[in-house]
N, C-alpha and C positions, 0 to 999 in steps of 0.2 A: 425497593429495589434492586438486586444485585445485578452488579457489572459482569459485565460477559468477557472475557481477556484472554486472549491468543496467546501462543506462544510463533516467536520466529525465528523458524529454524537455520535462519542467513543471517540471525545471530546469535543469537545462545546455545548452546551444547557444541560449540563447535571445539569441544575435544572429542567428539565423534565422529565418524562418518554420517554422513546425510542419511542415512538411511537408517540409521539407531538413532537419531537426533526423535523421531517420533514417539519412541518410547518412553527415551528420556523426559521428553516432553510430558506424555502421562503420571511417568513416576512422581512427577515436581506436582503435580494436583493440576495441568491443562489439561482440558477434551475436544481443545481446536489448536490449528496452527495453519499460518501462511507459515509462505516465503518467496526470494524472487523469484525463484527461474526455475521449475522440475525437467529440464529439458533435457540435458545430458543424463537421465533413467530411462526406459520405455513404459507409458504411463500404465502400465500392469506391476510397473515394481514400485511406484512409487503410491499405488493402491494399495496394491500389498501389505504395506507397507503402514498407512496412515490405518489398518482394517484390525490389524495384527495388534498392532496399538490402541485400537480403538478412541481413534479422534477424529474430528471432523476436520477436512481443508475448508479452508472459508477467501483466502484471497491468496491468489499470484501474479504475476505480473506475465504482463503479453512480452512476447520474442524485443529485446529492447538495440539489437545490437551487437558490437563486439563491448563486451561488460570488459574484461580483461581489461582493452587497449585504452577505457575508457570512455566510451559511448555511451551515451543515457537515454537511451531512447532515437528512437527514428520518425515519430510522425509528426515531427514540424517539420523533416526535412522530405523539400517538390522531388530529391533528384532518388529516392526509395521508397517511391508512394509501393508501388510492385513489392519489395521485399515486404515493404508493412502486411499490405493485405495475405502475402501470405503466411505471415505470423501468424495471422489473428486468427486463421485456418488451422493453424497448426493448437494454434490456445485454445480454440476450442475442442478438438479432441482431444488433448489431456483433463479439458474440464467435464466432458463427459464421462469422463472413468474415473475420475476422481470426485466422482459428485458436487463440482466445486461451482458457487451461485453466482461469484462473481470474480472480474481481475480486474489488473492496477491496467492502467494505458502511461507510460512515463512522458512526455513531449517528449523533447531529446535539447540539447543545445545550439543555439540559434548557429546556425549557417552561415559559413562567411560568404559578401557579397549579395545578398539577399535578404533584398526585404522584410522587414516585419510585417509587416499587411500581404504579402505572400506567402513568408511562413507561415501566419497564421488565416491564413484561409484554405492553405493544408492539410495541418490541424484540426481544421475543422471537416475538411472532405472525409478526412483520414476517420477518423470520429467515429463521426455518419455514418459510416462504411463499417467500419465496428461493431458499432452499438445495434444495425440492423444484424449483423450475420449472427454477435451475441440473443436479441432479441427473438432469434427461431429459434431457439432452448431454450427459451426462460431466462434469460442469467442478463447481470447488471455490469456495465462497463462502469467505471471509477477514471479520475482525470485528478495528480497526486503534484502538487507544489511543492518545486524540492525550492531550499535556500540557495544564495548563486555566495555564498561563503568557500560552502563544502564542497557545493560544486555550477564554479567560474560560469557563466556561462548561458545556464540552464532556463529556458525559455517562457515557462510557465512558472515565477517560482512565488506566488502572493496568493492567496485566496482571492480578492477577485476580481486578477487575470484569470483564474481559473472559470472563476463561477460566468464572467461575458461569454469566454468562451460555452461554457454548457448551455449560453444563453441559445451564445448564435447559433450553436449545434441546434438545437433543440429536440432534442432526443427521450422520448419517457423514460427512457432504462438508463439513460447518462447521468452518472451523480460525480461527486467530489471526495474526493480521498483526506480528511484533516489529517495530517502528522503536527502531533503539536511540537514537538523538536523545533522544523524547518521552520514550522509559522511560531515561535517564540522568538526562532533567531532573524527573521524578517520583519515583523509589524506586528507581533505581541498583543494585547487586544485579545487575551484568547477566550474570555466568559461570553463576552459577547458574539464574537463573531461565531461560537456553536451552537450558544439560544436563535442568534438572528439567521440561520444560514442551518440549523438544525433538518426541518424536512429535507434536502440538498445532501447532507451529508451520508452515503452510502457504507464511513470504515474510518474511524479515526483509527494512526498510531499512535503512539507515548514514549519520549522518549526524555529527560536531563537536562537541563544549558548551566554550563558549557559541558563539554567532554562527552554528553550524548551517549550520559552514561544511568544505570534503573531512575526510579523518582525516589526523590531524596535525599540527590547528591547534591542541589545545584538551587538554581533560584526560583524556580518552575512549583506553585505553592499548591500538588499535590490533592490533598487532603479534601482544600480546596475544589479545585476541580474536578472530583469527583464526584463528592458531595452536591457539585453542581451539575453534572452530566446524569447522576438520578433525578435531583429538581426539576429538569424540562424534556426528565423522560427520554433520554438517551435508551434506544432500545439492543442498537448494532455493537458488532462486536467491539473490539478495542485490541490493535497489534501492542506483544511487546516488541519493540525493532530498536533496541536500546543492545548496545556495546556492556556485559560484565562488571562493574570494579574486579571483584574474583572472577570468581564461580556463576555459574548462572542462579543451579541451583541454593545458593550460601545468600545470595541476592534480592530473594525474594521475600522479605519481609516484610517490603510495602505493601503486597498483597491483602496481607492479611485485617478484616473486616470489609474490604470489599467484593468477595466473590462466599 
């Protein structure tokens, strides 16, 4: 069974303008792409770039606040629920035009002066709202833990916490986004977690550790992990969300034998 890799255009082919990265991904052998945010461009512009490059858009994030100022999501902030809900509506509009079937939610940093219980309650409410909005279009919502070494103060940083939030929200179209790099930093035990949580994982992303570079540059045994994903029957996309050590094209040797 071949594994399905998508190029994350927020990390790869950064020597080109965003809309030109779609064709670069196709030329490098990818049939699918993902990215953090499309909102700086009109939906039709992004869709045209994907269509002309003959790649599918398989994932992007809900609006996540002021990214350039260091915000990493607003879904857990009680003061910004209206903004979050408006962002969900905007994301669904893009998904319709792009033909994208799932979106990722970043919980955000723990707001100062608010209890963890209140923050969790807000996150669960917002996920239920977003999942309901996406469900009407047959879309899936994902929740991704981020490691607190790279993103200090991030509210959902471990797989077990994310899965507990999913349990509390109790939405049929709500899944875990499992980023191997973040998980290795925070908890390890990658193969066991992937197998145990397989039915709850909607998307996987990869990078090696340390450095967040391509597979084969660090401590993670990716050949073993890829064989494991084949063995347990993972059929979703695997997003290449890493920083190339040289160029995106030159660093794709790890992919041979897995596509």
